[in-house]
Steps between C-alpha positions, in 0.01 A plus 500: 500500500131500418540175304673334799217603732243370253690169480512480882128565530435230241684235698294293742642610836453166692649304208795740479559467877490121478756503216735739683500306828512166319817604319643647820429174687651287222826692460543541877457124538766433235743740669444360850527139380843582358610681817367229732712219352703355787428784745341414830167665584468659154207269434312666787600849385389410147161384626452816706584732209273314260222500760529879541492552123192278473324684783579845357389381157174367640427832673589692183268281292214553745555876495498500120168314477191706411346467845323739724698691757327334795542146365862566406570637850341196665711258295826684566412525870440123514833433331674733745352313797608162359856619427530662844387178670748290302789735580405522867492123539822427312722802562601405856655167398637633172667806650619300800674245279651777290645679803624168637675432168671839515611430857643161404693663216640762739605239756643270231541201729441250219507486122423246223691177556513523881372223725233636736271354765172672596306309765452156342598613149852423376646558156704723271388841382417516129325838470485805724224733390325807631192314624616141541807279533528162332709210629571152368443230762689175552228326293590724200163675533461878491361669811375861492504696825351851541760753610290589806540140613879533478506823696275370778675162545862413580704430186810283543754544221774240454840669490679464168843435658382188684245377751465227759282199423383270774337166567374345820427157641370367832688217670461316827663576834681165493744622229797710623476865401864526389464199270198655328669839461808342342283314248301813412815709455640229276178511292534877457861466385404228250239741362775755420365743759739732680504609865269220619362489853230312693232635734279311741165676459260292710512259792173320449322235706629219282775646284762767449476723189834570332545761227810515280599812307746565220569790265443460128688753288314444174147597598357396164547138616331551837235234435758243390722586797214440744414171331865386510520589868198284583641211299844516662335523843337164435830349387711646782256400776458148365878458463532606864251223588234752604140412419267768367156376600207638692598550866164352610566198285854472635384513861248220435753266336507146637829331589655329202311701240673578173708818485360739241811601309507412128787305353768707332474495121737609230424856392496566127726774373307820447456627147669840493335581166150489643351849555449636849135492610519875571567575133176319411291632788603867489543540124303825474673643806837424340399697190369786715829515690693503171284788373562697819877453476495590130314823582773587751765428238324728249494774765875454550554530124295822497720642774809401304364668186431818694860503621633445147277782372636733768856399405421568135398857577831578670724311256792716388567368148340304219693182582359486853151580372522219244612249765223603739240496221608146409442393860158667500400323178620169641303533823190625317509185289538287813211681667271455198565127498436477874178701474377282212573186703333658802185583303481142373535362853234736635260402220560129561454547874167678450372207292608242761197466724 
């Protein structure tokens, strides 16, 4: 014991403190880097933990320095004031976003892969974290929204079993309403939309605004469905001999002026092998949705394994136990493969920025 105390007294205290906290910082960083792979908001948690370790280490090093009591107290007091100011300025937003993230999890109105609209932002959810939510926009870019923004603004979630898409156009009063409505309904049917209908939304000074709706069942193709609807509206209106030009321009037309309807051309057959634009635009959101569904499947397998384990306890003979154990081994093997695939997907998703 005396030799240990002598060894301790012989060690330079500030140097020993630096070594201890340096090793603690290094190994904590390695552990958190491994845990943060593919997990939303772990990067922020990692930074906070490392910052706390660094601050505690700095205070410990100052206290271990051979300084006077008054000087040491002044330095620690200064550090306390700085830390208090930083926490006071940042805690309101940080805690607010954290509580908003918890509330969004409790409500559960959207999850990764869902189409959402928040004010002027539209896209698919890729990550749902404690402090922020990430979505992939229609330009394939990644947009990060604080959770407080989502709780203080209306969030529109596209229903997974189908939604109505719409398109509008303004036409002159000289065209019969019934003729326009028939053409627009025909355009919706050509676009493979179900339950189509037309609304007259505005009676303007120079034109009438018509809006056609139709339900698309496969919401992953919502952008393509809207584009097809606009294209078939052009075709249907032109085939019905209805011009789509500016109402002001139409009212100023001179007698004998050319009618502005393009000549009909032969349409090339669409290439069915070409990928949908949504699969290119929302690639990360597709992976995020797959990960979410795979997590649910793993949870179902866990529930199945629990049931098999309960059945194994009450099995009456060795033959039944062997059959149940074989099922357990089979499902454990399936679960391990699914978890390995899930870990790979999460790691790949975390690298895709």
